[in-house]
N, C-alpha and C positions, 0 to 999 in steps of 0.2 A: 200153707200147711195146716191151717185151722189150729195154730198153737200146737202142733206135733201130733194131733189126734189122727189126721188122715193124710199121711205122707203121699205125695205125688212125685212121680219120676219123669224125666224127659231126657231124650238123647241130645246131650250137648258136648260142645268141645271143651278142652282143657281150659282156655281162656275164659270161656263162659262161667265155668266152675269157680275160677279164682275171683272173677268179678263177684259172683253170687257169694262167695265166702267173705269177702271184704264187706259187701253190703249187709250181710246177715249178722256179722259180729257187731254191728252197730245198732241193731234193733233192740227192742225191750227185752229184758231178761226174765225168763220164767224161773220162778223160785220154787215151784212145786204146787200142786193143787191149783187154785185160781189165783195165787199171789204173783203179781207181776211187777218188776222194778222198772219204772219208766223214766227215773231221774238221771241215769248216767249212762254214757256210751263207754263201756269198758275198754274198748280197743283205742278210743280216740280222746277220752276226756278223763283219763285216770292213769295212775302209775304203769299200768300194762301197756301203754302206747309203744314203747321201744322194744320190749321183748316180744309182743305179739307181732309187730311188723317185721321184726328180725326173723321170726320163725316163718312168717308168710312169705317173706322174700327167699329164704332158704328153700322152701318147698317149691316155689315158683322156679328158682334156678334149677333144682333137680328135675323138674318136668321139662325145662327147655333142653336140659343136657340129654335127657331121654329121647326127646323128640327129634333132636338134631344128630344124635349119635355122637355128640362131642362132649366127653366127660371133663374137658378142660375149660368148658364155658363156664364164665362167671359174670354175675352182675357187678359192674363197678362199685366200689365203695371207698370211703376215706379211711386209711389205715391210722388209727389213733395212737398206736403203740408208741411211737417215738415223738409224739407232738408234745411240745413244751408249752404251747398255748392253745386254747379253744379258738380256732379262727371262725367257728360258726356260733360262737356264744355271744350273740348280738341280738338286740330286741328284733331285728328284722328276721332272724332264723329262730333260735331257741330261747333266746333271753339273755341280756347281759346281767351284770351284778347290780344289786340295789346299791344306790349311792351311799346309803347310811349303814347297811348291813350287808357285808359281803356273802353272808350264808343264805341270802334270799335273792330272788330274781328281781330285776328292774320292774317297777310298777307300770312301765310302758310296754313290757312284754306280753304277748297274747297268753303266755303260760304262767303269768305271775300268780294267778289264783290257784294253781296246783299245789 
């Protein structure tokens, strides 16, 4: 798109649109004028990871409902409401607790630097 100055359009399907949205959100951020922020992927390397992906999956789910004509179609998810423990709060998934400070993630977790 030449940084948005020359938009181009192509006839694509819904899946291609969602692939493009997921790709484009991780690109450099245009701050206005010639200022570009290249240091962070806001959808994957920042606090916006969970809310952005939650919205992304909600929109994708709605498109699948419309395409299939099944308004009851849902993307499976884990219902956290009645969970007493976080089964996925391990270094393998989201990050376990720091052994010395329970308010921090384990240093072995990929997400510990967040």
